[in-house]
C-alpha positions as a printed Julia matrix, in Angstrom:
477×3 Matrix{Float64}:
 53.03  -26.66  -16.88
 56.7   -27.34  -16.5
 58.84  -26.37  -19.76
 60.37  -29.98  -19.73
 57.09  -31.8   -20.17
 56.18  -29.28  -22.6
 59.01  -29.79  -24.48
 58.83  -33.81  -24.47
 55.05  -32.86  -26.31
 57.14  -31.35  -29.26
 56.66  -33.18  -32.41
 58.88  -32.8   -35.59
 59.5   -28.84  -35.33
 62.65  -27.44  -33.85
 62.62  -26.89  -29.89
 64.31  -23.86  -29.97
 61.83  -22.13  -32.27
 59.39  -23.25  -30.74
 59.97  -22.33  -26.94
 61.14  -18.99  -28.49
 57.56  -18.47  -29.71
 55.41  -19.36  -26.78
 57.72  -17.19  -24.75
 57.12  -14.42  -26.78
 53.42  -14.87  -27.08
 52.75  -15.4   -23.52
 54.47  -11.98  -23.03
 52.81  -10.16  -25.47
 49.27  -11.35  -25.78
 46.21  -10.51  -23.36
 44.47  -14.13  -24.07
 45.27  -17.85  -23.34
 48.39  -19.63  -24.75
 47.72  -22.98  -24.8
 50.64  -26.02  -25.83
 50.88  -29.65  -26.12
 50.36  -30.72  -22.42
 47.88  -28.39  -21.06
 44.53  -29.75  -20.07
 42.82  -27.61  -22.82
 45.09  -28.6   -25.38
 43.02  -31.62  -26.81
 39.72  -29.38  -26.51
 41.27  -26.52  -28.25
 42.66  -27.97  -30.95
 39.92  -30.04  -32.16
 37.52  -27.9   -34.86
 34.15  -29.11  -36.24
 35.17  -31.27  -38.47
 36.08  -34.58  -36.34
 37.98  -35.89  -40.04
 40.76  -32.98  -39.34
 43.44  -34.65  -36.9
 46.4   -31.67  -36.25
 48.8   -31.02  -33.44
 49.61  -27.32  -33.36
 52.7   -26.14  -31.7
 50.47  -23.27  -29.95
 46.91  -22.04  -29.45
 46.15  -18.27  -29.15
 42.46  -17.86  -27.73
 42.85  -13.96  -28.18
 41.11  -11.81  -25.18
 40.81   -9.07  -27.89
 41.39   -7.52  -31.07
 45.03   -6.19  -29.94
 46.3   -10.1   -29.66
 45.9   -10.22  -33.66
 49.03   -8.32  -34.27
 51.99  -10.27  -32.13
 50.49  -13.55  -33.29
 50.99  -12.47  -36.76
 54.44  -10.82  -36.08
 55.71  -13.99  -34.19
 54.45  -16.49  -37.1
 55.88  -13.96  -39.96
 59.42  -13.9   -38.08
 59.84  -17.44  -37.36
 58.37  -18.87  -40.24
 55.85  -20.52  -38.39
 52.5   -21.99  -40.42
 49.25  -19.99  -39.31
 45.81  -20.96  -38.93
 43.4   -18.36  -38.18
 40.17  -19.8   -36.45
 37.0   -17.47  -36.05
 33.9   -18.34  -34.33
 32.14  -21.24  -35.59
 32.98  -24.09  -38.39
 34.76  -24.98  -41.76
 34.52  -27.92  -43.25
 38.33  -28.14  -44.96
 39.34  -27.65  -41.52
 41.36  -24.71  -42.22
 41.46  -23.51  -38.56
 44.12  -25.47  -37.5
 47.7   -26.42  -38.62
 50.18  -29.35  -37.47
 53.45  -27.42  -35.58
 52.31  -24.49  -36.26
 50.21  -21.09  -34.73
 46.35  -20.94  -34.39
 44.88  -17.9   -33.75
 41.7   -18.31  -32.06
 39.27  -15.51  -32.34
 36.27  -17.38  -30.81
 35.84  -15.29  -27.7
 35.48  -11.92  -29.81
 31.33  -12.2   -29.84
 30.25   -8.63  -29.31
 27.67   -7.61  -31.73
 26.66   -3.92  -32.21
 23.02   -3.33  -33.61
 21.9     0.92  -34.83
 18.65    0.65  -35.27
 18.31    4.07  -37.07
 20.8     3.03  -39.74
 20.22   -0.89  -39.46
 24.1    -1.35  -39.64
 25.34   -3.95  -37.58
 28.89   -4.44  -36.43
 30.32   -7.63  -35.25
 33.5    -9.22  -34.03
 35.24  -11.81  -35.68
 34.45  -14.83  -33.19
 30.41  -14.16  -33.78
 28.28  -16.88  -35.03
 25.31  -16.51  -36.83
 23.03  -17.27  -33.71
 24.84  -14.46  -32.01
 23.86  -11.97  -34.47
 20.31  -13.39  -35.14
 19.48  -13.08  -30.98
 21.25   -9.58  -31.62
 19.13   -8.52  -34.07
 15.63  -10.41  -33.71
 14.42   -8.32  -30.67
 14.75   -5.3   -32.97
 12.54   -6.97  -36.06
 15.98   -6.81  -38.17
 17.71   -9.68  -39.97
 20.94   -9.56  -42.09
 21.25  -11.89  -45.01
 23.31  -14.75  -43.56
 23.58  -18.61  -44.15
 21.51  -21.47  -42.57
 22.94  -23.14  -40.0
 23.42  -21.25  -36.76
 26.46  -22.33  -35.4
 28.62  -21.08  -38.52
 30.63  -18.32  -37.76
 30.21  -14.8   -39.41
 33.75  -14.23  -40.21
 34.38  -17.34  -42.32
 30.66  -17.31  -43.88
 31.12  -13.63  -44.85
 34.66  -14.04  -46.78
 33.23  -16.63  -48.63
 30.51  -15.22  -49.63
 27.07  -16.17  -47.55
 24.26  -18.09  -49.4
 21.61  -18.42  -47.0
 17.38  -18.0   -46.53
 17.38  -14.24  -48.16
 20.13  -14.48  -50.65
 17.44  -14.15  -53.53
 15.9   -11.07  -51.78
 18.74   -9.26  -50.1
 21.88  -10.94  -51.96
 25.01  -12.71  -50.17
 25.83  -11.74  -46.69
 29.03  -10.07  -48.86
 26.37   -7.82  -50.8
 25.53   -6.45  -47.69
 28.97   -6.09  -46.18
 29.41   -2.29  -45.74
 32.89   -1.99  -44.23
 35.78   -4.07  -42.46
 38.73   -3.82  -40.67
 41.52   -5.77  -41.72
 44.86   -6.32  -40.32
 47.55   -7.24  -42.63
 50.44   -9.86  -42.51
 52.6    -6.67  -41.55
 50.47   -5.89  -39.06
 49.12   -2.57  -41.05
 45.27   -2.04  -39.64
 43.36   -0.99  -42.87
 39.73    0.2   -43.58
 38.13   -1.16  -46.12
 34.83   -0.33  -47.76
 33.57    0.96  -51.25
 35.76    4.23  -50.67
 38.65    3.15  -48.52
 40.88    0.63  -49.58
 38.28   -0.55  -52.32
 40.79   -3.23  -53.94
 40.84   -5.24  -50.87
 37.2    -4.5   -50.27
 36.63   -6.33  -53.21
 38.97   -9.2   -52.64
 37.36  -10.0   -49.17
 33.88  -10.46  -50.52
 34.25  -14.2   -51.72
 38.29  -14.12  -51.73
 38.34  -16.04  -48.53
 40.96  -15.3   -45.68
 43.56  -14.65  -48.19
 44.73  -11.16  -47.74
 44.45  -10.55  -43.57
 42.65  -11.3   -40.5
 39.23   -9.33  -40.38
 39.08   -7.95  -37.19
 35.55   -6.5   -37.71
 32.69   -6.67  -39.78
 29.98   -3.76  -41.09
 26.29   -5.21  -42.27
 23.07   -3.71  -43.51
 20.23   -5.35  -41.51
 16.58   -5.28  -43.23
 13.3    -5.61  -41.21
 12.65   -9.05  -40.85
 10.24  -11.01  -38.09
 10.18  -12.17  -35.69
  7.67  -14.17  -37.26
  8.79  -15.5   -40.47
  6.54  -17.14  -43.19
  8.13  -20.28  -43.89
  7.49  -23.8   -44.39
  8.24  -27.37  -45.78
  6.96  -29.83  -48.53
  8.3   -33.07  -48.61
  8.36  -35.3   -51.56
  8.92  -39.37  -51.46
 11.1   -40.67  -54.1
  8.86  -41.59  -56.8
  7.44  -37.74  -57.12
 10.81  -36.22  -57.18
 10.93  -35.69  -60.8
  7.76  -34.09  -61.11
  8.35  -32.02  -57.99
 11.54  -30.64  -59.64
 10.26  -30.15  -63.43
  7.34  -27.97  -61.54
 10.22  -26.26  -59.4
 11.86  -25.08  -62.41
  9.11  -23.87  -64.19
  7.47  -21.98  -61.04
 10.76  -20.69  -60.32
 11.02  -18.72  -63.59
  8.72  -16.29  -62.35
  8.74  -16.4   -58.86
  9.54  -12.79  -57.1
 12.41  -12.62  -55.1
 10.84  -12.27  -51.68
 10.56  -16.18  -51.5
 13.55  -17.99  -50.93
 13.71  -21.99  -51.87
 16.03  -24.51  -50.85
 15.55  -28.18  -51.63
 17.27  -30.93  -49.51
 17.38  -34.72  -50.67
 18.27  -36.79  -47.95
 17.29  -39.77  -44.94
 16.0   -37.62  -42.15
 17.19  -37.91  -38.75
 15.56  -40.63  -36.19
 14.58  -37.31  -33.93
 12.08  -36.3   -37.3
 10.08  -39.45  -36.75
  9.71  -39.23  -40.65
 11.28  -42.81  -41.0
 14.66  -43.96  -42.29
 14.09  -43.68  -46.36
 15.48  -40.87  -48.37
 12.99  -37.91  -49.18
 12.89  -34.64  -50.54
 12.58  -31.38  -48.47
 11.35  -28.16  -50.3
 11.8   -25.16  -47.85
 11.03  -21.97  -48.11
 11.16  -18.47  -46.4
  9.63  -15.28  -47.58
 11.18  -12.36  -46.89
  9.18   -9.46  -45.22
  5.43   -8.84  -44.1
  3.08   -9.29  -47.02
  2.29  -12.84  -45.99
 -0.9   -12.68  -48.22
  1.34  -12.56  -51.37
  3.74  -15.19  -49.92
  0.74  -17.75  -49.51
 -0.03  -16.99  -53.17
  3.6   -17.91  -54.33
  3.57  -20.89  -52.26
 -0.04  -21.86  -53.32
  1.28  -21.7   -57.13
  4.11  -24.33  -56.13
  1.7   -26.7   -54.39
 -0.62  -26.74  -56.95
  2.07  -27.77  -59.52
  3.69  -30.35  -57.45
  1.39  -31.38  -54.31
  3.56  -32.88  -51.3
  3.01  -35.98  -49.85
  3.41  -33.65  -46.45
  3.13  -30.12  -45.67
  4.4   -28.35  -42.85
  3.32  -24.58  -42.8
  2.94  -22.85  -39.61
  3.79  -19.75  -37.89
  7.45  -19.91  -36.99
  9.99  -17.64  -35.4
 13.22  -16.4   -37.44
 15.69  -17.92  -34.61
 13.78  -21.43  -34.72
 13.8   -21.17  -38.65
 17.36  -20.26  -39.15
 18.58  -22.78  -36.81
 16.69  -25.81  -38.19
 19.64  -27.7   -39.51
 22.23  -27.45  -36.79
 21.43  -30.87  -35.35
 22.48  -32.2   -38.52
 26.35  -30.51  -38.02
 26.91  -30.55  -34.53
 31.09  -30.08  -33.53
 32.82  -33.44  -33.74
 30.86  -34.48  -37.04
 32.92  -36.02  -40.01
 32.46  -33.75  -42.93
 33.25  -33.79  -46.54
 31.58  -31.32  -48.8
 31.28  -30.49  -52.67
 29.66  -28.1   -55.07
 28.65  -26.64  -58.34
 26.51  -24.25  -59.85
 24.39  -24.4   -62.76
 22.29  -22.06  -65.34
 19.24  -24.34  -65.38
 17.48  -27.22  -63.5
 17.06  -29.02  -67.04
 16.11  -32.91  -67.41
 19.61  -34.15  -67.74
 20.5   -32.47  -64.13
 17.33  -33.67  -62.85
 17.75  -37.36  -63.6
 21.17  -37.09  -62.62
 20.31  -35.54  -58.97
 17.26  -38.29  -58.88
 19.64  -41.03  -59.48
 22.28  -39.87  -57.02
 20.29  -38.38  -54.45
 17.95  -41.15  -54.73
 20.54  -43.62  -53.72
 20.98  -43.22  -50.57
 19.76  -45.71  -47.67
 21.66  -44.34  -44.88
 21.59  -41.47  -42.57
 24.72  -39.07  -42.77
 24.9   -37.34  -46.39
 22.78  -34.93  -47.81
 22.57  -32.29  -51.17
 21.29  -29.11  -50.87
 19.99  -27.31  -54.16
 19.42  -23.29  -53.49
 17.8   -21.22  -55.9
 19.68  -18.34  -56.76
 18.52  -15.44  -59.12
 16.41  -12.6   -57.65
 18.79   -9.56  -55.94
 21.92  -12.55  -56.02
 21.7   -12.23  -59.89
 21.33   -8.73  -60.45
 24.46   -7.7   -58.86
 27.44   -6.83  -61.44
 29.73  -10.22  -62.2
 32.65   -7.9   -61.32
 30.88   -6.64  -58.25
 32.56   -8.37  -55.87
 35.1   -11.52  -55.96
 32.17  -14.0   -55.29
 32.11  -16.51  -58.66
 29.35  -16.62  -61.03
 26.36  -14.22  -60.61
 24.7   -15.9   -63.52
 23.83  -19.39  -61.53
 20.49  -19.93  -61.32
 20.7   -22.97  -59.09
 23.86  -23.93  -56.58
 24.08  -27.27  -54.75
 25.91  -28.7   -52.2
 26.61  -32.04  -51.61
 27.73  -32.79  -48.01
 28.43  -35.36  -45.59
 28.01  -35.27  -41.84
 28.59  -39.08  -40.57
 29.66  -40.27  -37.21
 32.08  -43.28  -38.18
 35.32  -43.0   -38.99
 34.69  -46.63  -40.51
 32.31  -45.01  -43.11
 34.76  -42.16  -44.29
 35.44  -44.24  -47.89
 32.02  -44.97  -48.63
 30.39  -41.43  -47.72
 33.39  -39.06  -49.65
 33.05  -41.71  -52.64
 28.85  -40.57  -52.4
 30.13  -37.13  -52.52
 32.5   -37.47  -54.92
 30.8   -39.55  -57.15
 27.45  -37.44  -57.22
 29.8   -34.07  -57.77
 31.25  -35.99  -60.91
 27.99  -37.27  -61.84
 26.94  -33.17  -62.17
 30.16  -31.9   -63.64
 28.85  -32.21  -67.24
 26.21  -29.89  -66.04
 28.2   -27.65  -64.21
 29.32  -23.7   -64.97
 32.53  -22.7   -63.78
 32.01  -21.35  -60.66
 32.29  -23.19  -56.98
 31.62  -21.75  -53.16
 34.47  -21.78  -51.34
 32.6   -22.36  -48.44
 31.24  -25.19  -49.54
 34.76  -27.05  -50.33
 36.21  -29.7   -48.5
 40.21  -30.45  -47.96
 41.44  -32.39  -51.28
 44.46  -32.82  -49.56
 48.37  -31.93  -49.9
 48.36  -33.14  -53.58
 45.57  -30.8   -54.83
 46.7   -28.53  -57.54
 45.82  -25.24  -56.3
 45.6   -23.43  -58.84
 43.62  -25.74  -60.82
 41.4   -25.73  -57.55
 41.3   -21.87  -57.73
 40.7   -21.79  -61.7
 37.39  -23.99  -61.19
 36.12  -21.95  -58.01
 36.94  -17.8   -59.63
 37.28  -18.84  -63.59
 40.28  -17.41  -65.0
 39.58  -13.52  -64.96
 38.52  -13.25  -61.27
 41.35  -15.2   -60.28
 43.81  -13.18  -61.89
 42.53  -10.13  -60.19
 42.51  -11.88  -57.1
 46.22  -13.0   -57.52
 47.2    -9.65  -57.82
 45.57   -8.54  -54.27
 47.48  -11.84  -52.77
 50.6   -10.2   -54.13
 49.79   -6.81  -53.15
 48.65   -7.6   -49.59
 49.92  -11.01  -48.68
 53.35  -11.45  -50.92
 54.6   -13.98  -48.56
 51.68  -15.95  -48.44
 51.24  -15.84  -44.72
 47.53  -16.65  -45.05
 48.02  -19.87  -46.73
 45.36  -22.0   -44.61
 42.66  -21.49  -46.64
 41.49  -22.11  -50.34
 44.32  -20.3   -51.27
 44.98  -17.99  -54.03
 48.14  -19.54  -55.43
 50.64  -16.55  -57.13
 53.13  -18.78  -58.52
């Protein structure tokens, strides 16, 4: 577009800096540079969370990893805020910024599967669906999240909780190597033997230390058919079912991965418009007779009102929640970890989740333990390996008029569970608390004082000027 029209669209940034930045970007990168006024601009600037409304100075749609360093250099030299966007969604909206640069890596979606070593290497724009589509034909799966439109980069850097966590650990527990580009443009390998301190920080510390340009994961034999199903409970039976779940969970093998969801189901599910409890479970591996015995014990302890148990392909199971969270949905999330599911927590969950009379909010209770809990606390930056349960309270509504009520419900539910919670919050389940939020307080709540001290030292080493600050930031001051 002509420069005069573009200049007219600039906001509060100095026109000289903006024009210089865009000119330098267009001469330095192979990808597309999108600016205000371009036909692609509105589509390019919008992120998954419809509550986030920001107007970047320019969006660079990278054509390859060679485009990363020029964008970092220009942002650093001109003092421009920089957002890094992978292939999926981020509830806090950290993939965009007002009057700054967005490095969009969403087109970098190559997946390489080594069937002999069962190692899978991916580019940073890959989604969970891309990864599953590449591994399922080989009867393999990487432990990842539960919504297939999620980007692998953000999921991994935060931790990665999903349907295989109890069996094989978090996504970060199965990260074998990464390539990282620092704020200064250095290309660093990160693994247990190369820059091991950086490798530790990547596994739970978010995008605080650089741009991860590739990830290599360990995959495991899985499927393509998976033993999985769902027990559904009406509200009057929730308390008894949660008590039974707590007792059953003490002795279950790590192959079983339960996830409890409390919500009013979407109309397409044809289950009515009342709040229900969905107890989903997936079994890792091919020993279905053992899976059937484990599930039968739960059924006997807490007979469901409805049971759905039928052969399911891994890809279908992994994408079962996708329709709840389309791009543009309005979203606000909070989470907490717990060492047990006791009477007080059960009462709080039933009271708060059972109050839902609307579609557009939910709460997920993840059963942890197993391999997740066997990883040493100081092995990764991910917080709180002693947690037995992790609760994510979240919204996915469509109407902006519902923002106050839905956000208040999430916050109220989280506040009610706080007396039962442990130190440790999962950064991928944290929404945007606004510019007035205390970053240090938030970081302590997420990581605890000891891990935060170690993360601060890494931040000072690898990103001393805090170029990578549009994230759940590790404060150094």
